[in-house]
C-alpha positions in Angstrom: 87.5 9.1 242.6 88.7 8.9 246.2 89.9 5.5 247.4 89.7 3.7 250.7 91.0 0.3 251.8 89.7 -1.9 254.7 92.1 -4.2 256.6 89.7 -6.6 258.3 88.3 -10.1 258.5 85.3 -11.4 256.6 81.6 -12.0 257.2 80.0 -14.5 254.7 76.6 -13.1 255.6 77.7 -9.6 254.7 76.7 -7.7 257.8 80.1 -7.0 259.3 83.8 -7.1 258.4 85.2 -6.4 255.0 81.9 -7.0 253.2 80.1 -4.4 255.3 83.0 -2.0 254.8 82.9 -2.3 251.0 79.2 -1.6 251.0 79.7 1.4 253.2 82.4 2.7 250.9 80.1 2.3 247.9 77.3 4.2 249.7 79.8 7.1 250.2 80.8 7.0 246.5 84.4 6.2 247.2 86.3 3.3 245.6 86.6 0.5 248.1 89.4 -2.1 248.4 90.1 -4.8 250.9 93.1 -6.4 252.6 91.9 -9.5 254.5 93.3 -10.5 257.9 91.1 -13.6 258.4 88.3 -15.7 256.9 85.6 -15.7 259.6 82.8 -18.3 259.6 80.0 -16.2 261.2 76.4 -15.2 260.8 73.9 -13.1 262.7 73.9 -15.7 265.6 77.6 -15.9 266.2 81.1 -16.8 265.1 81.9 -20.5 264.3 85.6 -20.3 263.5 88.4 -18.0 262.4 91.1 -18.8 259.9 93.8 -16.1 260.0 95.9 -15.4 257.0 99.7 -15.8 257.2 101.9 -12.7 257.9 103.5 -13.3 254.5 100.2 -13.2 252.7 99.1 -10.1 254.6 102.3 -8.4 253.5 101.7 -9.4 249.9 98.1 -8.0 249.9 99.4 -4.8 251.4 102.0 -4.3 248.8 99.6 -5.1 245.9 97.3 -2.3 247.1 99.8 0.4 248.0 102.1 -0.1 245.0 99.1 0.2 242.5 96.1 2.1 243.9 97.2 4.1 246.9 94.2 4.7 249.2 93.2 8.1 250.4 92.2 6.6 253.8 92.5 3.3 255.6 90.1 1.5 257.9 91.5 -1.2 260.2 89.1 -3.6 261.8 89.5 -7.2 263.1 93.2 -8.3 263.6 93.3 -11.1 266.1 97.0 -12.2 266.2 100.0 -10.2 267.3 102.0 -11.4 264.2 99.5 -9.8 261.9 99.3 -6.6 263.9 103.1 -6.3 263.6 102.9 -6.6 259.8 100.2 -3.9 259.7 102.3 -1.6 261.8 105.4 -2.2 259.6 103.5 -1.5 256.4 101.7 1.6 257.7 105.1 3.0 258.5 106.7 1.8 255.3 104.1 3.5 253.1 103.7 6.6 255.4 99.9 6.0 255.4 97.6 8.9 256.3 94.0 9.1 257.5 94.0 5.9 259.5 90.8 4.8 261.3 91.2 1.9 263.7 88.2 0.1 265.1 89.8 -2.0 267.9 87.6 -5.0 267.4 87.7 -7.3 270.5 84.3 -9.0 270.7 81.6 -9.4 268.0 78.1 -8.2 268.4 77.0 -11.8 269.2 79.6 -11.9 272.0 82.3 -14.0 270.4 85.9 -13.0 271.3 87.8 -11.9 268.2 91.2 -10.7 269.7 93.7 -13.1 271.2 95.0 -12.1 274.7 98.6 -11.8 273.4 97.5 -9.3 270.8 96.0 -6.7 273.1 99.3 -5.2 274.3 100.6 -4.9 270.7 97.4 -3.3 269.6 97.6 -0.8 272.4 101.3 0.0 272.2 102.1 -0.2 268.4 99.0 0.0 266.3 96.6 2.5 268.0 99.3 5.2 268.3 99.5 5.3 264.5 95.7 6.0 264.2 94.2 9.4 263.4 91.1 8.1 265.2 90.1 5.0 267.2 86.5 4.0 267.6 86.1 1.7 270.7 82.6 0.8 272.0 82.0 0.7 275.7 83.5 -2.7 276.5 86.5 -1.9 274.3 87.0 1.4 276.0 86.9 -0.3 279.3 89.6 -2.7 278.2 91.8 0.2 276.9 91.3 2.4 279.9 91.0 -0.2 282.7 87.9 1.3 284.2 84.2 0.4 284.3 82.0 2.7 282.3 78.4 3.1 283.5 77.5 6.7 282.5 78.6 9.8 280.6 81.0 10.8 283.4 82.7 7.5 283.1 83.0 7.8 279.3 84.7 11.1 279.7 87.1 9.7 282.4 87.9 6.7 280.2 88.6 9.0 277.2 91.0 11.1 279.2 92.8 8.0 280.3 93.0 6.6 276.8 94.1 9.9 275.4 97.2 9.9 277.6 98.7 7.2 275.2 97.5 8.5 271.8 97.8 11.7 269.8 94.8 11.0 267.6 91.0 11.4 268.2 89.1 8.9 270.4 85.5 8.2 269.7 83.8 6.2 272.5 80.5 4.8 271.2 77.9 5.0 273.9 75.1 3.1 272.2 76.4 -0.4 273.2 74.7 -0.7 276.5 73.3 2.7 277.5 69.7 4.0 277.1 70.9 6.7 274.6 73.2 6.6 271.6 75.5 9.4 272.8 79.0 9.2 271.6 82.0 11.1 272.9 84.8 12.4 270.6 87.9 13.5 272.4 91.1 15.0 271.1 93.7 16.3 273.5 91.8 18.7 275.8 88.8 19.0 273.6 85.6 17.0 274.0 82.7 16.9 271.6 79.4 15.1 272.4 77.4 13.6 269.6 74.0 13.1 271.1 71.0 11.2 269.7 68.1 9.0 270.8 68.7 5.3 270.7 66.9 3.8 267.7 64.6 0.9 268.6 66.2 -1.8 266.4 67.7 -5.0 267.7 69.5 -5.6 264.4 72.9 -4.1 265.1 75.2 -6.6 263.5 78.2 -4.7 262.1 77.4 -1.3 263.4 81.0 -0.8 264.6 82.5 -1.9 261.3 80.1 0.3 259.4 80.7 3.4 261.5 84.4 3.3 261.3 84.2 2.7 257.5 81.9 5.6 257.1 84.4 7.8 259.0 87.2 6.6 256.7 85.1 7.3 253.6 84.3 10.8 254.8 88.0 11.5 255.6 88.9 10.3 252.1 86.3 12.8 250.7 88.1 15.6 252.5 86.0 16.3 255.5 87.6 17.3 258.8 87.5 14.8 261.6 84.5 16.2 263.5 82.5 16.5 260.3 83.5 13.0 259.2 82.4 11.6 262.5 79.1 13.5 262.5 78.3 12.4 259.0 79.2 8.8 259.8 76.9 8.8 262.9 74.1 10.2 260.7 74.7 7.4 258.2 74.5 4.8 260.9 71.2 6.3 262.2 69.7 6.1 258.7 70.8 2.5 258.3 69.2 1.5 261.6 66.0 3.5 260.9 65.7 1.7 257.6 64.6 -1.4 259.5 66.2 -4.2 257.5 65.3 -7.5 259.2 67.4 -10.5 258.1 68.7 -13.5 259.9 67.9 -15.5 263.0 70.0 -13.3 265.4 71.1 -9.7 265.5 70.7 -8.9 261.9 72.6 -6.6 259.6 72.0 -2.9 258.6 71.0 -1.7 255.2 74.3 -0.2 254.2 72.9 1.3 251.1 69.8 2.9 252.6 70.7 6.3 251.2 70.9 4.9 247.7 67.6 3.2 248.0 65.9 6.3 249.3 67.9 8.5 246.8 69.2 10.6 249.7 72.5 12.4 249.4 74.9 12.0 252.3 
């Protein structure tokens, strides 16, 4: 059985973070593990507080996983402090980790800031260059590129600017504030549009976490990058169309919609 580990914060309501990642791994029939970066008190309406783990504890979790059940792919989500980013960079290099998916989480769906200002530079200069793919949404792509994104042309321009600093793939997710859910996958001089209609569902809590986890799951299963992204996007679309409606705010997806409907991925 293929194995995947998520390095992320928690969500006690299960819609985002490590809990959503583990559900997504299960839906893809890969064995899921988790290395926690923070305990996050949050729900569908917002984030109440964040309690980061210590760098020492993060190292210990990393060693426990990689010296016992080495993962076939790694998904990295919320890491809010520069000290924790430094530990992850150190350990990724130490264990020569492959198939790294980084979701550069900066702000939650509810609008809560999840990345400290001092951590952004380290994220950009040390962690992202190690990734096989990064998956910023539009606000995150704006932060990484330094330009405002209002249309498809801006998405392409931002991707080109971000690509100057990274060798891996860049997936800019266009569904955050545009009328369509068109995503742009860029690698070096190649650009691949993944176009789709925007699904009418206000419950989008954890979509970024889920998409990046689905990509990691597909990479672990042996799919090439473009296929892994296409399959992950189809998985997200199915989870949104399922219409799960929980919570008082932007509710979670049904991460196991394909299991419920007995549909193969």
